[in-house]
C-alpha positions in Angstrom: -1.7 48.3 -48.1 -2.4 45.8 -45.5 -2.2 42.8 -47.8 1.4 43.5 -48.8 4.2 42.4 -46.6 6.7 45.1 -45.7 9.9 45.0 -43.7 11.1 47.3 -41.0 14.9 47.1 -40.5 16.4 47.7 -37.1 20.1 47.6 -36.8 21.1 45.9 -33.5 24.3 44.7 -32.0 22.7 41.9 -30.1 24.8 39.1 -31.5 27.9 38.5 -33.6 25.8 36.9 -36.4 22.8 39.1 -36.7 23.4 42.8 -37.4 20.0 43.6 -38.9 16.7 42.7 -37.4 13.8 42.4 -39.8 10.3 43.0 -38.6 7.8 41.8 -41.2 4.6 43.7 -41.6 1.6 43.8 -41.4 1.2 43.2 -37.6 -1.2 41.5 -35.3 -1.1 43.6 -32.1 -1.1 41.5 -28.9 -2.8 43.2 -26.0 -2.6 40.2 -23.7 -4.4 40.7 -20.3 -3.6 44.4 -20.2 -5.2 45.9 -17.0 -6.0 49.2 -18.6 -5.7 51.3 -21.7 -2.3 52.8 -20.7 -0.8 49.4 -20.4 -1.5 48.9 -24.1 0.2 52.2 -25.1 2.6 50.4 -27.5 -0.2 48.9 -29.5 -2.1 52.1 -29.5 0.9 54.1 -30.7 1.4 51.7 -33.6 -2.3 51.8 -34.4 -2.5 55.6 -34.4 0.7 56.3 -36.4 1.0 53.2 -38.6 -2.5 52.0 -39.1 -1.8 50.6 -42.5 0.6 48.1 -40.9 -2.1 46.6 -38.5 -4.5 43.8 -39.4 -6.1 43.4 -36.0 -5.7 42.9 -32.2 -5.5 39.8 -30.1 -6.6 39.8 -26.4 -6.8 37.4 -23.5 -9.5 36.9 -20.9 -9.6 39.8 -18.5 -8.0 42.3 -20.9 -9.3 45.8 -20.3 -7.6 47.5 -23.2 -8.9 48.0 -26.7 -7.2 49.9 -29.5 -10.2 49.8 -31.8 -9.0 47.1 -34.2 -10.8 43.9 -35.2 -10.4 41.1 -32.7 -8.7 38.2 -34.5 -7.6 34.7 -33.6 -4.1 33.8 -34.5 -5.3 31.7 -37.4 -7.6 34.5 -38.7 -4.8 37.0 -38.5 -2.5 34.8 -40.6 -5.3 34.3 -43.1 -5.6 38.1 -43.2 -1.9 38.5 -44.1 -0.3 39.2 -40.7 3.4 38.3 -40.6 4.4 39.4 -37.0 2.7 39.3 -33.6 3.8 42.5 -31.9 3.6 42.5 -28.2 1.7 45.8 -27.7 1.7 45.8 -23.9 4.2 47.8 -21.8 3.5 46.3 -18.4 5.3 47.2 -15.3 8.6 45.3 -15.3 8.1 44.0 -18.9 7.6 40.4 -17.9 6.5 37.4 -20.1 4.0 35.5 -18.0 3.3 31.8 -18.3 -0.1 32.7 -19.9 1.6 34.9 -22.4 4.2 32.3 -23.2 1.7 29.7 -24.2 0.0 32.2 -26.6 3.4 33.2 -28.1 4.2 29.6 -28.8 0.8 29.2 -30.5 1.6 32.3 -32.6 4.9 30.9 -33.7 3.2 27.6 -34.6 0.5 29.5 -36.5 3.2 31.0 -38.8 3.9 34.4 -37.1 7.2 36.0 -36.1 7.1 37.8 -32.7 8.4 41.3 -32.0 8.7 42.7 -28.5 9.9 45.8 -26.7 9.8 44.3 -23.2 12.7 44.3 -20.9 12.4 40.5 -20.6 13.9 39.6 -24.0 12.4 37.0 -26.2 15.8 35.6 -27.0 16.3 34.8 -23.3 13.2 32.5 -23.1 14.4 29.0 -23.8 10.9 27.7 -24.8 10.3 30.5 -27.3 13.9 30.2 -28.7 13.5 26.4 -29.2 10.1 26.8 -30.8 11.3 29.6 -33.1 14.3 27.6 -34.2 12.3 24.5 -34.9 9.8 26.4 -37.0 12.2 28.9 -38.6 10.5 31.9 -37.1 12.1 35.2 -36.0 12.1 36.6 -32.4 12.7 40.3 -32.6 13.8 42.2 -29.5 13.4 45.9 -30.1 14.7 46.9 -26.6 18.3 46.1 -27.5 20.9 49.0 -28.0 21.8 49.4 -31.6 25.5 50.1 -31.1 28.1 50.9 -28.5 27.6 54.4 -27.4 30.2 56.9 -26.1 30.1 58.8 -22.8 28.4 62.1 -23.3 30.6 65.2 -23.4 28.0 68.0 -23.5 29.8 69.9 -26.3 27.6 72.3 -28.4 26.7 71.1 -31.8 25.0 72.6 -34.8 21.3 72.1 -35.6 18.3 72.5 -33.3 16.6 70.2 -30.9 13.3 70.0 -29.1 12.6 67.6 -26.2 9.3 66.6 -24.7 9.3 66.5 -20.8 6.4 65.4 -18.7 4.6 65.8 -15.4 4.5 62.0 -15.3 5.1 58.9 -17.4 2.7 58.0 -20.3 1.3 61.5 -20.7 1.8 61.9 -24.4 5.4 62.8 -25.0 5.8 60.5 -28.0 2.5 61.6 -29.5 3.5 65.2 -29.0 6.8 64.9 -30.8 5.2 62.8 -33.7 2.5 65.5 -34.1 5.2 68.2 -34.1 7.0 66.3 -36.8 3.8 66.0 -38.9 2.9 69.7 -38.5 6.5 71.0 -39.0 6.9 69.0 -42.2 3.6 70.3 -43.4 5.0 73.8 -43.1 8.2 72.8 -44.9 10.3 72.8 -41.8 13.2 70.4 -41.8 12.4 68.1 -38.8 12.8 64.5 -37.7 11.2 62.5 -34.9 13.9 60.7 -32.8 12.6 57.6 -31.0 13.9 56.8 -27.6 11.5 54.0 -26.6 10.2 50.7 -27.9 7.0 52.1 -29.4 8.7 54.9 -31.3 11.3 52.5 -32.6 8.5 50.1 -33.8 6.8 53.0 -35.5 9.8 54.5 -37.2 12.2 51.6 -37.5 15.1 53.3 -35.7 16.1 55.0 -32.5 17.7 54.4 -29.1 16.0 52.1 -26.5 17.2 54.4 -23.8 16.1 52.5 -20.8 18.2 49.5 -22.0 21.4 51.6 -22.3 24.0 51.3 -19.5 23.6 54.4 -17.3 27.0 55.9 -18.0 26.3 56.0 -21.7 22.7 57.2 -21.8 23.5 60.9 -22.4 26.1 59.8 -25.0 23.5 57.7 -26.8 21.2 60.7 -27.2 24.1 62.9 -28.4 24.6 60.1 -31.0 20.9 60.1 -31.9 20.9 63.9 -32.4 24.3 64.7 -34.0 25.4 68.0 -35.5 23.0 69.0 -38.3 22.1 71.8 -40.7 21.4 75.1 -38.8 17.7 74.9 -39.8 17.2 71.2 -38.9 15.1 70.2 -35.9 15.5 66.9 -34.0 12.3 66.2 -32.1 13.3 64.0 -29.3 10.8 61.6 -27.7 10.7 62.1 -24.0 10.7 59.4 -21.4 9.7 59.3 -17.7 9.6 62.4 -15.6 12.1 64.3 -13.5 9.5 64.0 -10.7 8.9 60.3 -11.0 11.1 58.4 -8.4 11.3 55.3 -10.6 12.2 56.8 -13.9 13.8 60.2 -13.4 17.2 59.0 -14.6 16.2 58.5 -18.2 14.6 62.0 -18.3 17.8 63.6 -17.0 19.9 61.7 -19.6 17.6 62.9 -22.3 17.9 66.5 -21.2 21.7 66.5 -21.0 22.2 64.3 -24.1 19.9 66.3 -26.4 21.0 69.8 -25.0 17.6 71.1 -26.2 16.9 74.5 -27.6 13.2 74.0 -26.8 11.2 72.1 -24.3 7.5 71.1 -24.4 5.9 70.1 -21.2 3.4 67.2 -21.6 0.6 66.8 -19.1 -2.4 64.5 -18.5 -4.9 66.5 -16.4 -7.0 63.6 -15.0 -4.2 62.0 -13.1 -4.5 62.0 -9.3 -1.0 60.6 -8.6 2.2 59.5 -10.4 1.6 56.5 -12.5 2.2 53.4 -10.4 2.9 55.4 -7.3 -0.3 56.4 -5.5 1.8 57.8 -2.6 3.3 60.5 -4.9 1.3 63.5 -6.2 1.9 65.0 -9.6 4.0 68.2 -9.7 2.5 71.4 -10.9 3.4 72.9 -14.3 5.5 75.6 -12.8 7.7 73.1 -11.0 8.2 71.1 -14.1 9.0 74.3 -16.1 11.6 75.5 -13.6 13.3 72.2 -12.8 13.5 71.2 -16.5 15.1 74.5 -17.4 17.5 74.3 -14.5 19.0 71.1 -15.9 18.6 72.0 -19.6 20.4 75.3 -19.3 23.4 73.4 -17.8 24.1 72.2 -21.4 22.3 74.8 -23.4 22.0 78.2 -21.7 19.5 79.4 -24.4 17.0 76.7 -23.8 13.4 77.8 -23.4 10.0 76.2 -22.7 7.7 76.9 -25.6 4.4 75.6 -24.2 2.4 72.7 -22.8 0.9 69.8 -24.7 -2.1 68.5 -22.8 -3.6 65.1 -23.3 -7.3 65.8 -23.0 -8.5 62.5 -24.4 -10.5 61.9 -21.2 -12.3 65.3 -21.2 -15.3 66.6 -23.1 -15.0 69.8 -25.2 -16.2 72.2 -22.5 -13.9 70.8 -19.8 -11.0 70.7 -22.4 -11.4 74.4 -23.1 -11.3 75.3 -19.4 -8.3 73.0 -18.8 -6.3 74.4 -21.7 -6.9 77.9 -20.5 -5.8 77.0 -17.0 -2.6 75.4 -18.3 -1.9 78.4 -20.6 -2.4 80.8 -17.7 -0.2 78.8 -15.3 2.9 79.4 -17.4 1.8 82.3 -19.7 2.6 80.0 -22.6 0.5 78.3 -25.3 -1.3 75.1 -24.2 -2.8 72.8 -26.8 -3.9 69.2 -27.3 -1.8 68.3 -30.3 -4.1 65.5 -31.3 -7.2 67.6 -31.3 -5.9 71.0 -32.3 -2.6 70.5 -34.0 0.7 72.1 -33.0 0.5 75.5 -34.6 0.6 77.5 -31.4 3.7 75.6 -30.2 5.4 76.1 -33.6 4.8 79.8 -33.4 6.7 79.9 -30.1 9.8 78.0 -31.4 13.0 80.0 -30.8 
């Protein structure tokens, strides 16, 4: 219930004196001056998968994102029971602007803790640190590795693993794996979502902030996240980036080699005209993603297979959606579904 404060525990090795980070719920989701809906994907993910933890949203002038929550002032949010302002914007570069900083200071003064998954850490901002210390508030940086990770060794291990890969960034990899967890558990299948990014960690309370892990240890961190398990257990690994995105292909490859997946789901957003943030790069076709992903996955798991395509059709009407899904299915001769509209049954039927 929204009126009851809850705590999400994140174990982080970010200082000698603080081993456990406490994120107090419920949340006020900060959208800032997000330029579009995709920029607010962190807030949208929390709203969609943990709505009971959200009291409202707070935007700035010029914000073009809306996650469908009540717009609240900082004071109104505190009166409604909010305990933490969660920065729900994943902007390019993860920076805290001067405009944001003034609002974050006001939030601390209003009685809120602040949680963030940005690359620019709250604890590195002297103004925020001084204000938080003066007021006794918490600054929670989610994008901090939880432990020291080993170098990956690629050795086979028991249990089963599924990884979401994408034609681009921000195409629905997290939503797909969360939907798979929901539907697998409904069938009585032993399955767990494994978060690899800030939004997933805020939703579940645990995971690996992969893009903050030193490169040599990225694959090892995913091996740690998906250890040996019972033979019938599935780890559903949240994908990141895309093998075809020049900026973020490294995290994708680390996920492939670290998870050694038994199954891959290709995630696709059909309205894109170019790679996100790179108008000079076209999106790859599904066959290219299929073949390239399998090439690298079979290096660590020769039995890996692609089981289908998860298509984000949020921007399409029903008629166009049907045509699009058929085209995606025909492209690979594999199931193609929108997990949020249709569920994941067709994908589950194709599991090895």
